[in-house]
N, C-alpha and C positions, 0 to 999 in steps of 0.2 A: 580924424578926430579921436582922441583917446578917451575912453570912458573911465571915470573915476571909480575907485574900489567901492565906495558906498553905493554908487549908482548900480554897479554890476551886481552887488549883493542883493540889492532891492529887486532887480530884474530877475535874478535867479530865484529868489523867494517867491515871486509872483508865478513863475513857471512851475516850481516844484511843490508849492504848498497844496494845490489840489490833489496831486499825486500822493504826497505824503499823508494828506488828510484822509484820502480813501483807504490807504494802507492801514492807518491807525484805526479807522472805523472798523475794518475787517479783522484787526488783531484780536485774538481770543480774550486777552485780559481786559480789553475795553468793553466787552459785551456785558449786558446786565446779568446778574445772577438770577436764579429762580428759586423761590421758596414755595413749595407745592404741598398744600395742606388738605388732607382728605378726612372726611368724617363719615363713618359707616351708619347706614340706616337713618340719616338725618333728613327729615322732611322739612317743610317750610315753617316749623315752629321756632322761628328765629325772630328776635325783636324787629329788625329792620325789614323783614319780609311780611310781617303782619299775619302769619299763619295761625298764631294763638295769641290772644290779647294779653296773657299773663307771662309769656315767655321772657326770660331775663338773660340776655346775651350781650352784655355791654362791650366786651372786647371785639366780638365779631361786628357789632354795630359800628364801633369806632373804625375798624378796618374798612367797612363799607364807606364810611365818610371820607376815607383817604383815597378812594378810587371810584370804580364804576360797579354798581350793583345791578345785576341782571335779575329783574323781578319776574321774568317769564322764562326761566331756565329749566330744562327738562332732561331726563335721562334717556338713554337709548334702550335700556332694558331694566325692569324693576326687580333686579336680583344681582347680588354681588359680583359673581364671576363674569357673566356676560356684560354687565355695565362697565366694569373695570377693564376687561379685555377690549371692549370697543374703544374707549377713550385712549387707552395706551397704544393701540394699534392704528387708530384713526380710521377704523372701519366699522360699519354697522353689524349688529348681530345677524341680520338677514344676509349679509355678505359672507361672514365667517361660519355661520351655522352653529355658533356657540350660544346656546340659550339656557343651559342648566348650570349647576354648580360644578360640573365636569363636562368636558375635559379642560386641562391646562393647555393653552393654545400651542405651546411648543411641541405638544404631543400630536398635533394635527399636521400632517405632512405639508399642506398648503401654506401654513403659517409658521412653520418651524424656524425659518430664518427671517421672518418679518422684523424690520427695524422699528423698535418701539420709540416712544417719545423720549425717555431718558437716554436711550442708545443714540438717538439722533443728536442730542446735545453733547454726549461724550465724543461723538465723531467730529464735533466742532470745537474741541478743546476744553470742554467742561469736565470737572470732576464731579461724579455723581454719588449721592448719599441717600440712604433709605432707612427708615425705621417704622415699625408698626405695620398696619395693614394698608398696603398699596395694591398689591395683587391679592387675589383671593387664594389663600393657602400658600404653602411653600413652593419653591421653584426647584428644589433639589439640593445637592451637596455644594461644597465650596466652589468648584469649578463652574457649575451652572449659575450659582449666585453671582460670581464675578462677571459673568456674561451680561447680567441684567443691570447691576450697579457696582460701582467701585468699592464703596464702603457700606457695610451693613451694621445697623444698630440693633437694639432690642426688638423682639418680635411683638411686644405689646400684648394685646388680648385682654382677657378677663382680669387676670391678676388674682387678688385674694377673693375667696369665696366662703360662704357660710358652710358649716359642717353638713347641714341638710337643707333641702329646698325650703324657701320661705312661703310658698303658695301651695294649695292643694294639687294633687295629680291632675294634669291637663288631658283632655281627650286627644284622640288621634295619635297615641303613642307615648304621652307623658315625657316628651323630649327633655333631656337634661338642661338644655339652654332656656327652656320656658320657665323663667323665674324672674322675680323683681322684688324690690323693697329695700328696706334699710336694716342694717345689722352693724354691730360695733366693729369698725376697722378704721384704718388711716388712709387718707388720700394717697400718701406716698407709696402705699403698697399696691396701688392699682396699676395695671399695665399701661394705661394712657398717661399717667403721671410720669412713668419711667421713659416713655417715648419723648415726652416734652422735655424732660431733663436732659436726655441725650442730645436732642436738637439744640437746646440752649448751650450745651458744652461744645458742640461742633461750631456753632456760630461765634461763640466767644473766642475760639482758637483758630478760626478760619484764616488761612493765609490770603493775602491780598493780590498775589501774582497770578492767580488762575480763577476764572469764573466757576461758580458751583451751581449745581442743581440738587437741592436738598428736598427730599420728600418725607413728610411725616404723616402717618396714617393713624387716626384714632378709631378705636373699636366701638366705644359707646357713642350714641345711645342704643346700640344693638343689644338684644337680649343675651344674657341676663342683665337686666337694668338694676345694678346695685349702686347705691350712692350713700355717702355719709349724711348724718343728720343735718349738717349745716346747709346742704343743698336742698334737702326736703323742706327745710324751714322757709325757703324762699316762696313756697307755694301753699296756699290755704288747704287745709284738710276738710274741704267741703266740695259740693258738686259744682261750684263755680269754675273748677278746673276742667270739667268735662266738655268735650267738643259737642256742638249741636248735631243731632242725628234725627232721622225719621224712621219710625218703626216699619213703615212700608216702603223703605227706600229701594228695595230690590224688586218691587212689584212691576216696574216698567223697564227693568234691564233684562236683556235676553238670557235664557237659560245658559247659553254658552259662556256668559260672563263668569259663571261659577266654575266652569271647566278649567280655567287658567289658574285657579287656586282651589282645586277640587278637594284634596286631602292633604292638609298641611299641619305642622306642629303648632303653629300659632292658633290659639283658640278663637272661636267666633264671639261676637258681641254678647250673644245670649249667655255663654258660659261665664264670661267675666262679670256680667250682671248678676246671674244667679249665685255665683260664688263670692259676691261682694269684693271683687277684684278690679272693677273698672277704674274707680278713682285711684286705687293703689297703683295700677299700671300707668295711668296718665301722669300722676305725680312722680313716679319713678322715672318715666321717660323725660319729663321736664327737668327733674333734678339732675339726671345724667347729662342732659344737653347743657345745663348751666355749668356743670363740672368741666365738660370738654371745652366750653367757651373760656373758662379760666386757664386751661392749658394752652389754648390758642394765644391768650393774652401773655402768658409767660414767654412763648416763642417770639412774638412780635416785639416784646420789650427787650429781649436779648438781641434781636436784629437791630433795634434802634441804638442800644447801648454799645454795640460793636461798631457803630458807624457805617453800617452796610445798607441801611434802608434806602438811601438816595439812589443806589445802583442795584436794587433787587426788585424784580417783578414778583409780587406775591399773588398767588391764586389760591382761593379757598373754595372747596366744592364738597357736595355730598353725593354718594354713589347712587342713592335712590331714596324715596320717601318711606313712609310707614303709616299704616292706618291704625287708629286707636279707637275703633268703634264705628267710624264712618263706613257706610255701605255694609253694615252688619258684620264686619270682620275686624280682626287685628292682623298686623303683618303687612307684607308688600304683595308682589305678584298680581298687580292689577294695572290697568291702563287709565285709571282716573287720577285726578289732580293730586290727591294726597300721596299717591305712590310715585308720581313722576316729577313733581315740582320740588326742586332742591335749591340750596344756596349756591350761588356762583358769583364770586367777587374777584376782580382784578385791581391791584393797586401797585404803585411804583412808577419808575421812569416810563414816560410815554403814555401814562394814564392820568387824565385830569381828575382831580378830587371832587367829591360831592355829587357824582352823577348817578342817575337812576334811569334805567331804560326798560320799557315794556315790550320791546321787540323780542320775538322768539329767539331762544338760544339753546344749544345742545351741548352736552358734555363733550361730544365728538368734536366740537369746535375749539376745544382747548389746545389741541396739537397745533393746528395751523396758526392760531392766535399767538401762542408763545413763540413759535418760530419767527413770526413777523415782528413781534415786539422786541425780540432779542437779535434781530438782524441775521438770522441763520439762512442758509441756502433753502429756498422753498422746495416743497415736494409736490409732485403732480399726481400722486397716488393716494391722497387723503380724501375721505368722503365728507369731512367737516368743512365748514366755511370759517374764515377768519372773522373774529368779532371786532377787529380794529376799526372798521367803519362806525360801529356803535360806540366804541370807546372814544373815538374822536368826536362823534356827534350822537348822543343818545336817541335823537329823533330820526336818525338815518334809517330809511325803510329797508326792511329785509323781506324779500318775497317768500323765501322758503320757510315753512313752519317748522316746529320741532316735531320729530317723529320718534315714537317709542314703539318697541315691539316686544312681545312676550310669547316666544315660540312661533313657528312658521304659521303665517296666515292671520295673526292677531296683531293689530296695529292701532296706535292712537296718534292722531294728528292734532297738534295744538298750535293755533294761530293766535293773534293778539286777542281776539274775542271768543273764538269757538274751540270746543273740543269735539272731534269726530273720532269714533271708534268703529272699527270693522273687525269682526271675528272670522275665524276660518270657515264657519258654515254660512257666511254671508250676512248674518244678523248685524245690526248697526245701533249706534247711539249717537246723539248729538246734543250738546249742551251749550247754552249761551252763558259762558262763564262770567262775563261782565255783569250780567243781571241775575245769574243763578250760581254764585260762587261755590255753593255746596254740591252742585251737580245733582239736584233733586228731581229735575224734570227732563226726561228724555224726549227730545223734539223730533227724533228721526222719522216718526210716522206721520208728522204734520206736513201736508203737501206744500205749505207756503215756504218750506225751507229746502225744497228740492235743489235750488241753485246753490245754496250754501253747501249742501252735501256734495254736489257735483264738483264744486271748487276744491273741496278738501280730498275727495276721492283721488284726484289726479296726483296727489302726493304720496299715495300708497307705494311702498317700495317696489320698484321694477324687478329687482333681484330679491328673491325670497327663498333662500336655500333651506333644505331640510336639515335636521340636526346633524352636526358633524360626528364622525366616528368617535365612539367613546362617550357620547352624551349620556348624562344621568342626573337625576335629582331635579325635580321641578320641570321635567320635560313632558310636553304634550304633543301628540300628533293627532291628525284627524283624517278619516277616510270618507270622502263625500259620497262614494258609491254605496257604502253601507250606513252612512250617517252615524258612525261610531267613532268615538275618540279613545285614545289610549293615554292614560295619565300614569307615569312612572311604572309602566308595564302592565297596568290593569285596565281592562276595557270599561268604558263609560258609555251607557246607553241613555236614551231620552227618558226612559221609565225609571232609572235609578234614583233613589232618594238622595238628596243633597247631604253630604256628611256634616254632622254637627260635632 
């Protein structure tokens, strides 16, 4: 019996379609694009995160409505270089030994050839773009830059500055970056505005025959926090902007908690209060946050107008938080909530809109999550976990908490309810964050919480490397035999006065 041509074609289609479908799914041009947006020193003072009741970030809030907002996302290190190194390599600081502002990981023999997140995408047919602050500092000349990304845009950074500092000289060195406030200038002259403009140009002209990975890194609200008057006008010039603090907040924290931010350019709370700078700093930080939010909005609008949104995974993240008076300090370099909790949002194909999850998440998880969302070959050498289960179901339980480290031996463990901290000398803190969101009451010495502490202790990193060769700036070591610490090369003893 002869088979008719239409019947033969139908049978052939049934046999070949699954094969062709799999081939099309694997074809690079069919994979989602990635828009990778980083914000420096951005804590949880974002509207949708509720970290500050007056924070105005409408564009980031709308992005969160388009996807999944991780309400309990935390960094791996409360400092730029180790945080960014960790998420780009997919490895913890306790594995790499990179805890300070130096070294650049390519200068460490063990990680010189490690495949980063954008390199993994390039290996799968993506064209990679970058502008602004994605890594901490420069990566070298043109050949070295080409190794990390295909196309480089403007470096971003501070941009226009006043002729002289706007605030009085600050203690512990009067660092040139320690400045904030409003002075006459234009938004268009700021480094972050130029980064956003470049990203808009790339998206507008982006070819449709190759998937892209575009990274845009914003410098603000990192100090110096300069903003134009329109952004300051969003926030009242009164004490309603100040975060709640307790004068005796450090009375129940171990002395070692001071060691991990022993002597820093960022002034203590006492200095900003005595110099009438606390409100000015807080308003400056909030104003800069709103300015950056506007730049995010410009990029997302360009993505929409270019017709790319339906096939682009957008991820927005902050590299670590920032204290603005809480725990008697300003700056980062702590293992408390204000320093570790950051925005983390996924939106786009494969991500259901309007979701919020309180399950713990780590910036380390971005690498495997993007790999899975974009259908790339998985890797078995990543220390993060894919967040796709929580993207599919925001109530999906995650056993592992978020783990943050600041130098060898100092770790914070954040589960859904609790924050546990253990320092290199064995001292501890425990906070019931659900009932004590400001972390004002250290419960570590209360015997009724011994089981809670035990549960969290088991997540302390099993690998805890000493500082990598070339480590410098914000590096702390501790010798338990002498009970002495060394902060940036200077010995710290129990009897030493805490620097002010």
